[in-house]
Structure formats: C-alpha cells, structure tokens
VMD Tcl script that builds the backbone (N, CA, C; Angstrom):
set m [mol new atoms 339]
animate dup $m
set s [atomselect $m all]
$s set {name element resname resid chain x y z} {
  {N N MET 1 A 0.848 -1.173 0.000}
  {CA C MET 1 A 0.000 0.000 0.000}
  {C C MET 1 A 0.893 1.235 0.000}
  {N N ALA 2 A 0.639 2.140 -0.888}
  {CA C ALA 2 A 1.466 3.336 -1.014}
  {C C ALA 2 A 1.210 4.283 0.149}
  {N N ARG 3 A 2.264 4.914 0.596}
  {CA C ARG 3 A 2.154 5.898 1.671}
  {C C ARG 3 A 1.578 7.194 1.114}
  {N N ALA 4 A 0.727 7.839 1.886}
  {CA C ALA 4 A 0.134 9.101 1.456}
  {C C ALA 4 A 1.208 10.176 1.379}
  {N N ALA 5 A 1.021 11.096 0.478}
  {CA C ALA 5 A 1.956 12.209 0.351}
  {C C ALA 5 A 1.977 13.009 1.642}
  {N N THR 6 A 3.111 13.636 1.941}
  {CA C THR 6 A 3.232 14.400 3.187}
  {C C THR 6 A 2.259 15.566 3.221}
  {N N THR 7 A 1.768 15.986 2.099}
  {CA C THR 7 A 0.839 17.108 2.076}
  {C C THR 7 A -0.609 16.663 2.183}
  {N N SER 8 A -0.857 15.366 2.322}
  {CA C SER 8 A -2.239 14.898 2.301}
  {C C SER 8 A -2.925 14.949 3.660}
  {N N ASP 9 A -2.184 14.825 4.734}
  {CA C ASP 9 A -2.821 14.905 6.045}
  {C C ASP 9 A -1.845 15.383 7.111}
  {N N VAL 10 A -2.418 15.771 8.233}
  {CA C VAL 10 A -1.643 16.337 9.331}
  {C C VAL 10 A -0.620 15.343 9.870}
  {N N PHE 11 A -1.002 14.084 10.014}
  {CA C PHE 11 A -0.095 13.094 10.596}
  {C C PHE 11 A 1.170 12.931 9.757}
  {N N ASN 12 A 1.017 12.851 8.454}
  {CA C ASN 12 A 2.201 12.744 7.596}
  {C C ASN 12 A 3.026 14.022 7.633}
  {N N ALA 13 A 2.361 15.161 7.672}
  {CA C ALA 13 A 3.089 16.429 7.673}
  {C C ALA 13 A 3.931 16.591 8.930}
  {N N ILE 14 A 3.396 16.218 10.081}
  {CA C ILE 14 A 4.158 16.420 11.320}
  {C C ILE 14 A 5.103 15.268 11.617}
  {N N ALA 15 A 5.130 14.273 10.758}
  {CA C ALA 15 A 6.096 13.186 10.933}
  {C C ALA 15 A 7.520 13.697 10.728}
  {N N GLU 16 A 7.674 14.795 10.027}
  {CA C GLU 16 A 8.987 15.374 9.746}
  {C C GLU 16 A 9.398 16.261 10.932}
  {N N PRO 17 A 10.518 15.968 11.589}
  {CA C PRO 17 A 10.927 16.728 12.785}
  {C C PRO 17 A 11.076 18.229 12.569}
  {N N ARG 18 A 11.566 18.641 11.414}
  {CA C ARG 18 A 11.753 20.081 11.173}
  {C C ARG 18 A 10.408 20.800 11.147}
  {N N ARG 19 A 9.377 20.127 10.665}
  {CA C ARG 19 A 8.046 20.741 10.653}
  {C C ARG 19 A 7.515 20.880 12.072}
  {N N ARG 20 A 7.791 19.902 12.903}
  {CA C ARG 20 A 7.383 20.029 14.312}
  {C C ARG 20 A 8.138 21.185 14.972}
  {N N ASP 21 A 9.410 21.352 14.622}
  {CA C ASP 21 A 10.187 22.484 15.144}
  {C C ASP 21 A 9.554 23.809 14.729}
  {N N ILE 22 A 9.110 23.888 13.500}
  {CA C ILE 22 A 8.475 25.112 12.998}
  {C C ILE 22 A 7.196 25.390 13.776}
  {N N LEU 23 A 6.379 24.364 13.988}
  {CA C LEU 23 A 5.136 24.556 14.745}
  {C C LEU 23 A 5.436 25.035 16.162}
  {N N THR 24 A 6.456 24.461 16.778}
  {CA C THR 24 A 6.847 24.876 18.124}
  {C C THR 24 A 7.276 26.334 18.122}
  {N N LEU 25 A 8.048 26.722 17.138}
  {CA C LEU 25 A 8.508 28.110 17.026}
  {C C LEU 25 A 7.331 29.066 16.842}
  {N N LEU 26 A 6.370 28.692 16.022}
  {CA C LEU 26 A 5.236 29.570 15.738}
  {C C LEU 26 A 4.247 29.672 16.903}
  {N N ARG 27 A 4.387 28.802 17.902}
  {CA C ARG 27 A 3.530 28.934 19.094}
  {C C ARG 27 A 3.730 30.276 19.765}
  {N N SER 28 A 4.933 30.822 19.669}
  {CA C SER 28 A 5.227 32.089 20.343}
  {C C SER 28 A 4.821 33.309 19.526}
  {N N GLY 29 A 4.320 33.093 18.314}
  {CA C GLY 29 A 3.843 34.224 17.522}
  {C C GLY 29 A 4.176 34.097 16.047}
  {N N ASP 30 A 3.564 34.970 15.266}
  {CA C ASP 30 A 3.755 34.984 13.822}
  {C C ASP 30 A 5.179 35.403 13.480}
  {N N ARG 31 A 5.696 34.824 12.397}
  {CA C ARG 31 A 7.065 35.137 11.982}
  {C C ARG 31 A 7.182 35.103 10.473}
  {N N PRO 32 A 8.013 35.985 9.936}
  {CA C PRO 32 A 8.312 35.878 8.500}
  {C C PRO 32 A 9.201 34.655 8.258}
  {N N VAL 33 A 9.166 34.156 7.040}
  {CA C VAL 33 A 9.934 32.951 6.712}
  {C C VAL 33 A 11.421 33.150 7.002}
  {N N SER 34 A 11.923 34.359 6.837}
  {CA C SER 34 A 13.346 34.602 7.111}
  {C C SER 34 A 13.681 34.355 8.579}
  {N N GLU 35 A 12.793 34.734 9.494}
  {CA C GLU 35 A 13.029 34.485 10.914}
  {C C GLU 35 A 12.912 33.001 11.254}
  {N N VAL 36 A 11.978 32.329 10.606}
  {CA C VAL 36 A 11.827 30.888 10.827}
  {C C VAL 36 A 13.107 30.184 10.413}
  {N N SER 37 A 13.603 30.498 9.227}
  {CA C SER 37 A 14.804 29.824 8.729}
  {C C SER 37 A 16.011 30.140 9.605}
  {N N GLU 38 A 16.152 31.393 10.030}
  {CA C GLU 38 A 17.286 31.776 10.865}
  {C C GLU 38 A 17.209 31.108 12.242}
  {N N ALA 39 A 16.043 31.129 12.851}
  {CA C ALA 39 A 15.889 30.563 14.194}
  {C C ALA 39 A 16.158 29.062 14.217}
  {N N LEU 40 A 15.866 28.380 13.120}
  {CA C LEU 40 A 16.029 26.930 13.084}
  {C C LEU 40 A 17.255 26.477 12.311}
  {N N GLY 41 A 18.072 27.433 11.870}
  {CA C GLY 41 A 19.298 27.081 11.166}
  {C C GLY 41 A 19.042 26.379 9.839}
  {N N MET 42 A 18.034 26.835 9.137}
  {CA C MET 42 A 17.669 26.242 7.845}
  {C C MET 42 A 17.893 27.270 6.747}
  {N N THR 43 A 17.959 26.787 5.526}
  {CA C THR 43 A 17.967 27.724 4.409}
  {C C THR 43 A 16.554 28.269 4.255}
  {N N GLN 44 A 16.456 29.450 3.676}
  {CA C GLN 44 A 15.124 30.023 3.470}
  {C C GLN 44 A 14.283 29.174 2.512}
  {N N PRO 45 A 14.860 28.656 1.416}
  {CA C PRO 45 A 14.048 27.775 0.561}
  {C C PRO 45 A 13.576 26.513 1.286}
  {N N GLY 46 A 14.429 25.970 2.153}
  {CA C GLY 46 A 14.038 24.788 2.928}
  {C C GLY 46 A 12.897 25.094 3.878}
  {N N ALA 47 A 12.996 26.224 4.579}
  {CA C ALA 47 A 11.927 26.628 5.492}
  {C C ALA 47 A 10.639 26.884 4.715}
  {N N SER 48 A 10.752 27.521 3.564}
  {CA C SER 48 A 9.571 27.798 2.743}
  {C C SER 48 A 8.887 26.510 2.301}
  {N N LYS 49 A 9.677 25.514 1.954}
  {CA C LYS 49 A 9.113 24.229 1.531}
  {C C LYS 49 A 8.325 23.587 2.674}
  {N N HIS 50 A 8.905 23.563 3.874}
  {CA C HIS 50 A 8.218 22.986 5.026}
  {C C HIS 50 A 6.964 23.791 5.377}
  {N N LEU 51 A 7.076 25.108 5.314}
  {CA C LEU 51 A 5.923 25.950 5.616}
  {C C LEU 51 A 4.796 25.743 4.611}
  {N N ARG 52 A 5.152 25.510 3.361}
  {CA C ARG 52 A 4.131 25.245 2.335}
  {C C ARG 52 A 3.369 23.977 2.673}
  {N N VAL 53 A 4.095 22.930 3.062}
  {CA C VAL 53 A 3.442 21.663 3.434}
  {C C VAL 53 A 2.514 21.893 4.622}
  {N N LEU 54 A 3.002 22.607 5.632}
  {CA C LEU 54 A 2.181 22.866 6.817}
  {C C LEU 54 A 0.951 23.705 6.469}
  {N N ARG 55 A 1.102 24.622 5.544}
  {CA C ARG 55 A -0.040 25.434 5.105}
  {C C ARG 55 A -1.062 24.580 4.359}
  {N N GLU 56 A -0.580 23.674 3.513}
  {CA C GLU 56 A -1.479 22.842 2.711}
  {C C GLU 56 A -2.323 21.895 3.557}
  {N N VAL 57 A -1.812 21.493 4.726}
  {CA C VAL 57 A -2.599 20.616 5.598}
  {C C VAL 57 A -3.358 21.409 6.663}
  {N N GLY 58 A -3.247 22.721 6.627}
  {CA C GLY 58 A -4.037 23.565 7.524}
  {C C GLY 58 A -3.439 23.818 8.889}
  {N N LEU 59 A -2.129 23.647 9.037}
  {CA C LEU 59 A -1.504 23.883 10.341}
  {C C LEU 59 A -0.929 25.286 10.497}
  {N N VAL 60 A -0.692 25.959 9.397}
  {CA C VAL 60 A -0.259 27.353 9.437}
  {C C VAL 60 A -1.019 28.133 8.372}
  {N N TRP 61 A -1.065 29.419 8.562}
  {CA C TRP 61 A -1.638 30.319 7.576}
  {C C TRP 61 A -0.541 31.317 7.217}
  {N N ASP 62 A -0.740 32.036 6.135}
  {CA C ASP 62 A 0.257 33.037 5.754}
  {C C ASP 62 A -0.428 34.288 5.243}
  {N N ARG 63 A 0.323 35.373 5.292}
  {CA C ARG 63 A -0.153 36.653 4.752}
  {C C ARG 63 A 1.057 37.427 4.226}
  {N N ARG 64 A 0.812 38.316 3.329}
  {CA C ARG 64 A 1.867 39.176 2.790}
  {C C ARG 64 A 1.981 40.422 3.647}
  {N N GLU 65 A 3.197 40.787 3.979}
  {CA C GLU 65 A 3.503 42.054 4.637}
  {C C GLU 65 A 4.639 42.678 3.859}
  {N N GLY 66 A 4.293 43.559 2.962}
  {CA C GLY 66 A 5.294 44.139 2.078}
  {C C GLY 66 A 5.889 43.056 1.203}
  {N N LYS 67 A 7.204 42.913 1.244}
  {CA C LYS 67 A 7.877 41.888 0.441}
  {C C LYS 67 A 8.010 40.562 1.180}
  {N N GLN 68 A 7.586 40.526 2.424}
  {CA C GLN 68 A 7.742 39.312 3.223}
  {C C GLN 68 A 6.435 38.522 3.306}
  {N N ARG 69 A 6.588 37.240 3.495}
  {CA C ARG 69 A 5.450 36.371 3.783}
  {C C ARG 69 A 5.566 35.987 5.257}
  {N N VAL 70 A 4.506 36.273 6.017}
  {CA C VAL 70 A 4.492 36.008 7.450}
  {C C VAL 70 A 3.592 34.801 7.705}
  {N N TYR 71 A 4.072 33.915 8.578}
  {CA C TYR 71 A 3.334 32.689 8.891}
  {C C TYR 71 A 2.890 32.692 10.340}
  {N N GLY 72 A 1.733 32.087 10.566}
  {CA C GLY 72 A 1.203 31.951 11.914}
  {C C GLY 72 A 0.656 30.544 12.116}
  {N N LEU 73 A 0.593 30.129 13.351}
  {CA C LEU 73 A 0.119 28.799 13.713}
  {C C LEU 73 A -1.402 28.748 13.671}
  {N N ASP 74 A -1.940 27.681 13.094}
  {CA C ASP 74 A -3.378 27.402 13.140}
  {C C ASP 74 A -3.533 26.061 13.843}
  {N N ALA 75 A -3.551 26.111 15.163}
  {CA C ALA 75 A -3.537 24.893 15.969}
  {C C ALA 75 A -4.815 24.073 15.848}
  {N N THR 76 A -5.880 24.650 15.297}
  {CA C THR 76 A -7.101 23.855 15.138}
  {C C THR 76 A -6.851 22.662 14.231}
  {N N GLY 77 A -5.878 22.771 13.343}
  {CA C GLY 77 A -5.528 21.652 12.472}
  {C C GLY 77 A -4.936 20.474 13.220}
  {N N LEU 78 A -4.494 20.707 14.458}
  {CA C LEU 78 A -3.920 19.633 15.272}
  {C C LEU 78 A -4.977 18.867 16.063}
  {N N ARG 79 A -6.233 19.249 15.912}
  {CA C ARG 79 A -7.309 18.598 16.670}
  {C C ARG 79 A -7.311 17.081 16.463}
  {N N ALA 80 A -7.140 16.628 15.230}
  {CA C ALA 80 A -7.143 15.184 14.956}
  {C C ALA 80 A -5.999 14.482 15.683}
  {N N VAL 81 A -4.842 15.112 15.735}
  {CA C VAL 81 A -3.692 14.532 16.433}
  {C C VAL 81 A -3.973 14.480 17.935}
  {N N HIS 82 A -4.506 15.565 18.458}
  {CA C HIS 82 A -4.829 15.633 19.883}
  {C C HIS 82 A -5.847 14.555 20.261}
  {N N GLU 83 A -6.877 14.406 19.456}
  {CA C GLU 83 A -7.898 13.401 19.743}
  {C C GLU 83 A -7.322 11.988 19.677}
  {N N TRP 84 A -6.477 11.737 18.696}
  {CA C TRP 84 A -5.889 10.410 18.555}
  {C C TRP 84 A -4.967 10.097 19.734}
  {N N THR 85 A -4.063 11.025 20.059}
  {CA C THR 85 A -3.134 10.774 21.162}
  {C C THR 85 A -3.853 10.737 22.496}
  {N N GLY 86 A -4.958 11.481 22.627}
  {CA C GLY 86 A -5.730 11.474 23.861}
  {C C GLY 86 A -6.260 10.092 24.184}
  {N N GLY 87 A -6.452 9.274 23.168}
  {CA C GLY 87 A -6.923 7.916 23.387}
  {C C GLY 87 A -5.924 7.055 24.139}
  {N N PHE 88 A -4.696 7.466 24.197}
  {CA C PHE 88 A -3.656 6.717 24.904}
  {C C PHE 88 A -3.454 7.213 26.333}
  {N N GLU 89 A -4.153 8.260 26.702}
  {CA C GLU 89 A -3.973 8.840 28.038}
  {C C GLU 89 A -4.295 7.828 29.133}
  {N N GLN 90 A -5.382 7.103 29.001}
  {CA C GLN 90 A -5.745 6.109 30.017}
  {C C GLN 90 A -4.665 5.034 30.126}
  {N N PHE 91 A -4.141 4.598 28.982}
  {CA C PHE 91 A -3.068 3.594 28.985}
  {C C PHE 91 A -1.875 4.087 29.787}
  {N N TRP 92 A -1.417 5.322 29.507}
  {CA C TRP 92 A -0.237 5.844 30.194}
  {C C TRP 92 A -0.518 6.072 31.675}
  {N N ASN 93 A -1.702 6.579 31.994}
  {CA C ASN 93 A -2.038 6.789 33.408}
  {C C ASN 93 A -2.015 5.470 34.169}
  {N N GLU 94 A -2.591 4.428 33.589}
  {CA C GLU 94 A -2.589 3.118 34.244}
  {C C GLU 94 A -1.166 2.571 34.376}
  {N N SER 95 A -0.354 2.774 33.344}
  {CA C SER 95 A 1.043 2.317 33.398}
  {C C SER 95 A 1.809 3.025 34.502}
  {N N PHE 96 A 1.642 4.329 34.615}
  {CA C PHE 96 A 2.328 5.084 35.660}
  {C C PHE 96 A 1.805 4.710 37.042}
  {N N ASP 97 A 0.506 4.430 37.140}
  {CA C ASP 97 A -0.044 3.989 38.428}
  {C C ASP 97 A 0.575 2.661 38.849}
  {N N ARG 98 A 0.717 1.728 37.908}
  {CA C ARG 98 A 1.339 0.430 38.222}
  {C C ARG 98 A 2.801 0.624 38.622}
  {N N LEU 99 A 3.503 1.494 37.920}
  {CA C LEU 99 A 4.905 1.759 38.253}
  {C C LEU 99 A 5.007 2.367 39.648}
  {N N ASP 100 A 4.135 3.309 39.961}
  {CA C ASP 100 A 4.147 3.934 41.281}
  {C C ASP 100 A 3.880 2.893 42.374}
  {N N ALA 101 A 2.917 2.011 42.136}
  {CA C ALA 101 A 2.616 0.960 43.118}
  {C C ALA 101 A 3.823 0.050 43.318}
  {N N TYR 102 A 4.521 -0.273 42.239}
  {CA C TYR 102 A 5.717 -1.119 42.318}
  {C C TYR 102 A 6.810 -0.434 43.141}
  {N N VAL 103 A 7.023 0.844 42.891}
  {CA C VAL 103 A 8.045 1.589 43.633}
  {C C VAL 103 A 7.673 1.651 45.110}
  {N N GLN 104 A 6.422 1.884 45.403}
  {CA C GLN 104 A 5.979 1.927 46.803}
  {C C GLN 104 A 6.193 0.575 47.483}
  {N N ASP 105 A 5.922 -0.535 46.773}
  {CA C ASP 105 A 6.163 -1.871 47.322}
  {C C ASP 105 A 7.645 -2.080 47.618}
  {N N LEU 106 A 8.507 -1.639 46.689}
  {CA C LEU 106 A 9.951 -1.777 46.927}
  {C C LEU 106 A 10.391 -0.995 48.149}
  {N N LYS 107 A 9.873 0.233 48.297}
  {CA C LYS 107 A 10.224 1.053 49.455}
  {C C LYS 107 A 9.770 0.382 50.749}
  {N N ALA 108 A 8.579 -0.172 50.719}
  {CA C ALA 108 A 8.052 -0.848 51.914}
  {C C ALA 108 A 8.896 -2.063 52.261}
  {N N GLU 109 A 9.339 -2.834 51.278}
  {CA C GLU 109 A 10.197 -3.989 51.520}
  {C C GLU 109 A 11.525 -3.565 52.135}
  {N N ARG 110 A 12.098 -2.479 51.666}
  {CA C ARG 110 A 13.387 -2.004 52.195}
  {C C ARG 110 A 13.251 -1.544 53.632}
  {N N ARG 111 A 12.117 -0.939 53.958}
  {CA C ARG 111 A 11.921 -0.488 55.333}
  {C C ARG 111 A 11.789 -1.669 56.282}
  {N N GLN 112 A 11.305 -2.804 55.779}
  {CA C GLN 112 A 11.120 -3.988 56.622}
  {C C GLN 112 A 12.418 -4.754 56.835}
  {N N GLU 113 A 13.421 -4.498 56.014}
  {CA C GLU 113 A 14.686 -5.250 56.134}
  {C C GLU 113 A 15.499 -4.825 57.316}
}
mol reanalyze $m
mol bondsrecalc $m
mol representation Tube
mol addrep $m
C-alpha cells in the first residue's frame, strides 16, 4: 500500500521533525519565513518548503507584509492529532499507576529489612 503524500494529512506532515520544530517556534507568535529559517538554522528555501506543506494541511496560515510572507500557527488543524493521542492517556495513566505501586512496594520492603 502506497504511503500518502506528506501534504495529504496532518499526521504525515508532522512526521517530519523540522516541521514540528516550525510549529513549536510559531507557538510564540507569527514570523516571517526569514526568521523561521534563521531561528532553526535552515535555508530560506528549505523553510519555505516545510511551511508550504504545513499550510497545505491547515496547520499554518500566511499573509503578505510588504515583500515578506508572514506565517502563523493554526492549531485547530492539530485537533485530529490531539484526539488520537488522547486515546492513549488512560493507557499511560494506568502504566504510571502500576509503576508507582511497584516503587511503593519496593520502598516498603526495604523499610522492613
């Protein structure tokens, strides 16, 4: 089965670490592509390519400001990711509860020695 193009959905788009870095950077506010590329140590064409993918899947928006293109985060596009990962919350909570119980048992055994 062929893998979907990175521009087809949010999950494929954020599979790329540099795109996740861009989303993290844009959490603090809108930035022109030149600032994105500089902050992340990327070439401007490379940053533009990643930003285009993120825009196509609805995770960022852009606007023109003079000669610059400014990008901003559209976190509503992450709703599907949030809902999917939220399904694992009960699993992790139960796992941590079991680990905590195990640690408490070990501590109790040491106190009895």
